[in-house]
matplotlib code that plots the C-alpha trace (Angstrom):
import matplotlib.pyplot as plt

x = [0.0, 1.3, 2.0, 0.4, 2.5, 1.5, 3.4, 1.2, 1.3, 2.0, 3.6, 2.4, 5.1, 3.7, 6.2, 4.2, 5.3, 2.9, 0.2, -2.8, -5.0, -4.5, -3.6, -7.2, -7.9, -4.7, -5.5, -9.0, -7.6, -5.3, -7.6, -10.4, -8.3, -9.9, -7.0, -7.1, -3.9, -1.6, 0.3, 0.5, 3.7, 3.4, 6.8, 6.3, 9.1, 8.6, 5.4, 4.4, 0.8, -2.2, -1.2, -0.3, -3.5, -5.4, -3.1, -3.6, -7.4, -7.2, -4.7, -7.0, -9.6, -7.3, -4.7, -2.8, -1.3, 2.3, 3.5, 7.2, 8.3, 11.6, 13.5, 13.0, 15.4, 13.5, 11.7, 14.6, 15.3, 11.6, 11.4, 14.5, 13.0, 10.0, 12.2, 13.9, 10.6, 8.5, 7.3, 5.3, 6.3, 6.1, 6.4, 4.7, 5.9, 3.1, 3.3, 0.6, -0.6, -1.4, -3.8, -4.4, -7.2, -9.1, -8.1, -4.5, -2.7, -4.7, -4.0, -0.3, 0.2, -1.7, 0.5, 3.7, 3.4, 2.1, 5.2, 7.7, 8.6, 11.3, 9.5, 6.1, 5.6, 2.2, 0.7, -0.6, -2.7, -2.2, -4.8, -4.5, -5.4, -6.5, -6.9, -4.2, -1.6, -2.4, -0.9, 2.2, 3.0, 2.5, 1.8, -1.5, 0.1, 3.3, 2.5, 1.1, 3.7, 2.9, 3.9, 2.3, 2.3, 5.2, 5.7, 8.3, 11.7, 14.9, 14.9, 17.4, 15.3, 12.2, 14.1, 14.8, 11.2, 10.1, 12.6, 13.7, 10.3, 8.3, 10.6, 9.2, 11.3, 8.6, 8.8, 5.0, 4.4, 6.6, 5.8, 8.8, 9.6, 11.0, 13.6, 14.9, 15.5, 17.3, 19.4, 20.6, 21.1, 18.9, 18.3, 17.1, 20.0, 19.4, 19.0, 17.9, 14.7, 15.3, 15.9, 13.5, 15.7, 18.6, 16.7, 14.5, 17.5, 19.5, 16.6, 15.6, 19.2, 19.4, 16.0, 16.1, 12.3, 10.3, 7.0, 4.9, 1.1, -1.0, -3.1, -3.7, -3.7, -1.9, -3.1, -0.4, -1.6, -0.1, -0.2, 1.6, 3.4, 4.7, 8.4, 8.7, 6.5, 7.9, 11.5, 14.7, 16.9, 20.1, 19.1, 17.7, 21.0, 22.9, 20.5, 20.8, 24.6, 24.4, 22.1, 24.4, 27.6, 26.1, 24.6, 27.9, 29.6, 26.8, 27.2, 31.0, 30.4, 27.6, 27.3, 24.8, 23.3, 23.9, 20.2, 19.6, 22.8, 21.6, 18.3, 20.1, 22.6, 19.7, 18.3, 21.7, 21.8, 18.4, 19.8, 22.7, 20.4, 18.4, 21.5, 22.4, 19.0, 19.2, 22.6, 21.5, 18.4, 20.8, 22.8, 26.0, 24.9, 26.3, 29.5, 30.4, 33.0, 30.4, 27.8, 30.1, 31.7, 35.1, 33.7, 36.1, 33.9, 31.2, 33.8, 34.9, 31.4, 30.5, 33.7, 33.2, 29.5, 27.8, 30.2, 30.8, 27.0, 26.7, 29.7, 28.5, 25.1, 26.7, 29.3, 27.8, 30.2, 33.4, 34.8, 37.5, 40.8, 40.0, 36.8, 38.6, 41.3, 38.6, 37.0, 40.3, 41.2, 37.7, 36.3, 32.9, 30.2, 28.7, 25.9, 28.3, 30.7, 28.1, 27.3, 30.7, 31.3, 30.3, 33.7, 35.4, 33.2, 35.0, 38.4, 37.4, 36.3, 39.7, 38.9, 39.7, 36.9, 35.7]
y = [0.0, 3.4, 6.0, 9.4, 12.3, 14.4, 13.8, 12.7, 14.3, 11.0, 7.7, 4.7, 2.0, -1.5, -4.5, -7.6, -11.1, -13.9, -11.8, -13.2, -13.4, -9.7, -7.7, -6.9, -5.1, -3.2, -2.2, -1.2, 1.2, 2.8, 3.1, 4.6, 7.4, 10.8, 12.3, 10.7, 12.3, 9.4, 6.6, 3.1, 1.3, -2.5, -4.2, -7.9, -9.6, -12.9, -13.6, -17.3, -17.1, -15.3, -11.9, -10.5, -11.7, -9.5, -6.6, -7.0, -7.1, -3.6, -2.3, -3.1, -0.8, 1.9, 3.8, 4.9, 1.5, 0.8, -2.9, -3.7, -7.3, -8.5, -11.5, -12.3, -10.1, -9.1, -6.1, -3.6, -4.0, -3.8, -0.5, 0.8, 0.0, 2.0, 5.0, 4.9, 4.6, 7.1, 10.4, 11.7, 14.7, 12.5, 8.7, 6.4, 2.9, 0.5, -3.3, -5.2, -7.1, -3.8, -1.0, 2.7, 5.1, 6.4, 9.9, 9.0, 10.3, 13.6, 14.2, 13.5, 15.4, 18.5, 18.7, 17.8, 20.1, 23.1, 22.9, 21.8, 18.7, 16.2, 13.6, 13.5, 11.1, 9.7, 6.9, 3.4, 0.7, -3.1, -5.4, -9.0, -12.0, -13.9, -13.2, -15.6, -13.3, -10.5, -12.6, -13.6, -10.3, -7.2, -4.8, -3.2, 0.2, -0.3, 2.0, 5.0, 7.5, 8.6, 12.2, 15.4, 16.5, 18.7, 21.8, 21.8, 20.7, 19.2, 15.5, 15.4, 17.8, 15.7, 12.6, 14.3, 15.3, 11.6, 10.2, 6.5, 5.1, 7.1, 6.9, 4.2, 3.0, 1.6, 3.0, 2.6, 5.4, 7.9, 10.0, 11.1, 13.8, 12.0, 14.7, 14.4, 10.7, 11.1, 14.1, 12.3, 9.0, 7.2, 3.6, 0.4, -2.0, -5.2, -8.6, -7.5, -8.3, -5.3, -2.8, -0.2, 0.4, 1.4, 3.4, 5.4, 6.0, 7.6, 9.5, 11.2, 12.2, 13.8, 15.6, 19.4, 19.8, 17.1, 17.0, 14.6, 14.6, 12.7, 10.9, 7.1, 6.5, 3.1, -0.3, -3.0, -6.6, -9.0, -12.5, -15.9, -16.1, -12.5, -11.8, -10.7, -13.3, -16.3, -15.1, -16.8, -16.5, -16.6, -14.0, -11.9, -12.0, -11.1, -8.3, -6.8, -6.8, -5.1, -2.4, -1.8, -1.6, 0.5, 3.0, 3.3, 4.1, 6.6, 8.3, 8.6, 10.6, 12.9, 15.8, 14.7, 16.8, 15.5, 15.0, 13.0, 11.0, 10.1, 8.7, 6.6, 5.5, 3.9, 2.6, 1.0, -0.7, -2.2, -3.6, -5.0, -6.7, -8.1, -9.5, -11.2, -12.8, -14.0, -15.5, -17.3, -18.7, -20.0, -21.8, -21.0, -22.9, -20.2, -19.5, -16.0, -15.7, -16.7, -14.3, -11.3, -11.9, -10.5, -7.3, -6.5, -4.0, -6.6, -8.9, -6.0, -5.2, -8.8, -9.2, -6.0, -5.7, -9.1, -11.9, -10.5, -10.5, -14.1, -15.3, -13.4, -15.1, -18.5, -18.1, -15.5, -16.3, -16.8, -14.6, -16.1, -14.3, -13.7, -11.8, -9.8, -8.8, -7.7, -5.5, -4.0, -3.2, -2.1, -0.5, 0.2, -1.7, -0.4, 1.4, 3.5, 4.0, 5.7, 8.4, 9.9, 12.0, 9.8, 10.5, 8.8, 5.6, 3.6, 4.6, 3.6, 0.3, -0.2, 0.0, 2.5, 4.7, 3.2]
z = [0.0, -0.9, 1.8, 1.9, 0.9, 3.9, 7.1, 10.0, 13.4, 15.2, 14.3, 16.2, 16.2, 16.6, 16.6, 15.7, 16.9, 17.9, 19.5, 17.7, 20.8, 21.7, 18.7, 17.6, 20.9, 20.4, 16.8, 17.7, 20.3, 17.7, 14.7, 16.7, 18.3, 18.6, 16.6, 13.1, 11.7, 12.5, 10.7, 12.1, 11.3, 11.9, 11.8, 11.2, 13.2, 11.3, 13.3, 13.1, 14.1, 12.7, 13.9, 10.5, 8.9, 11.4, 10.7, 6.9, 7.5, 9.1, 6.6, 3.7, 5.2, 6.5, 4.5, 7.6, 8.0, 6.9, 7.0, 7.1, 6.9, 8.3, 9.8, 13.4, 15.3, 18.4, 19.8, 19.8, 16.1, 15.3, 17.2, 15.4, 12.1, 13.0, 14.0, 10.6, 8.7, 10.8, 9.3, 12.3, 14.3, 17.4, 17.8, 20.2, 20.9, 21.7, 22.3, 20.4, 23.4, 25.2, 24.3, 24.9, 25.7, 22.7, 23.5, 24.3, 21.1, 21.0, 24.7, 24.3, 21.0, 22.3, 25.4, 23.7, 20.7, 22.7, 24.9, 22.2, 24.3, 23.6, 25.8, 27.5, 30.4, 31.6, 33.5, 32.8, 34.3, 34.6, 33.0, 34.1, 31.8, 34.9, 38.6, 39.7, 38.0, 40.4, 43.3, 41.3, 39.6, 41.8, 39.0, 40.1, 40.9, 39.1, 36.2, 38.2, 39.3, 42.9, 42.4, 41.1, 37.5, 36.4, 34.3, 31.5, 32.9, 31.5, 31.6, 34.4, 36.5, 35.8, 36.9, 40.2, 40.4, 40.0, 42.6, 42.5, 43.5, 41.0, 37.9, 35.5, 32.7, 30.4, 26.9, 26.4, 28.9, 27.1, 24.0, 22.0, 19.5, 16.5, 15.7, 19.3, 19.0, 15.7, 16.7, 19.8, 18.0, 20.5, 19.5, 21.2, 22.0, 20.0, 21.6, 25.1, 27.0, 29.4, 26.6, 28.0, 31.0, 28.9, 26.2, 28.6, 30.9, 28.2, 26.7, 30.0, 30.6, 27.1, 27.0, 27.3, 27.4, 29.3, 31.2, 33.2, 33.0, 35.5, 33.0, 32.7, 29.0, 28.6, 29.5, 30.1, 29.7, 32.2, 30.8, 31.4, 28.1, 27.7, 27.3, 30.9, 32.6, 30.6, 31.1, 29.9, 33.0, 31.1, 28.6, 31.5, 33.3, 30.2, 29.4, 32.8, 32.7, 29.3, 30.7, 33.6, 31.4, 28.6, 31.0, 32.8, 29.5, 28.7, 32.1, 31.6, 28.4, 29.6, 32.1, 34.7, 37.5, 41.0, 41.8, 38.6, 39.2, 42.7, 41.3, 38.8, 41.4, 43.2, 40.0, 39.1, 42.5, 41.8, 38.5, 40.3, 42.8, 39.9, 38.3, 41.6, 41.8, 38.2, 38.7, 41.9, 40.0, 37.3, 40.1, 38.3, 35.2, 32.9, 31.0, 31.9, 29.1, 26.6, 28.1, 28.4, 25.0, 26.0, 27.5, 30.3, 31.9, 32.4, 34.1, 36.3, 37.4, 38.0, 40.1, 42.0, 42.5, 42.0, 43.0, 46.5, 47.2, 46.0, 48.0, 51.1, 50.9, 50.4, 53.2, 55.6, 58.5, 56.7, 54.0, 52.0, 51.4, 47.7, 48.6, 51.2, 48.7, 46.3, 48.9, 49.8, 46.2, 45.2, 48.4, 46.9, 45.0, 41.8, 43.6, 45.6, 42.7, 40.5, 43.1, 42.2, 39.1, 36.1, 34.5, 37.4, 37.4, 34.8, 36.2, 39.7, 38.3, 36.9, 33.2, 30.5, 29.2, 25.9]

ax = plt.figure().add_subplot(projection="3d")
ax.plot(x, y, z, "-o")
ax.set_aspect("equal")
plt.show()
């Protein structure tokens, strides 16, 4: 189908992969938006079920649809393909098993364009496939920021406004100016299942004009077989380590305000704790050289921040000499380290800046 010559106000980026049971509700929420001036880019990530048949059914009736077919490379690559193809002034990333309020795009575009925002933040709500998931996954208030709406701030000022408990790293609760993403070279890191943490962390640090509105516009579906609930532990561990390392490298290159740095110091500590949990769940059944792929910074972080916690739990009364030596030579864990100037972080970890 040929694309219109006129650029739309908003691009909705929809990665499509095996969501046949949910995609119709998602598409209904998009095509019936109160603001019609949008394009809907559906990136077929080699979906194997009937998802694309449903997409094509909608596309035949609605010229706003753009379908891009590609090999199966994961969510990050699909989103990057959408960034490259997008023509909207703003872009919104929506997962096809979720959906949005019918006034979402009009509300977001009106606020974002009126204030020339790089990013607009808003709230969401969890929707559970079945009641038993409410007990297993404590998401009922996860997507609502417990803080007041803000005026226009820099991204770093807004981060400090949120604080660690209120900052949410889900891409689907953020509305981006396309030129901002392209000018800053912001892309999703391929091959991760925690890619939102890295992308949203770098984007909020880079934004000059950001705002938070206290509106619930996004509905996140919690289901048994989603990427997050049906998690590959080894990939999760590897992804978390990549998020930690790549964000450290980013912090080393950027000027970051102390208040924003403190929020991400706490966030980084939570990532380290998660990496510890994943490694324990794997019970050591993992080849670190294979997972780290020769990345020395990953090895350094594992040795300095993760291994000591694992050994301490396994041997709470007796620390071996090797662990004592590690603590003497590296007198801080990663959480403490990143509260210093970002430029010093890599040096304090004993690696050269990359």
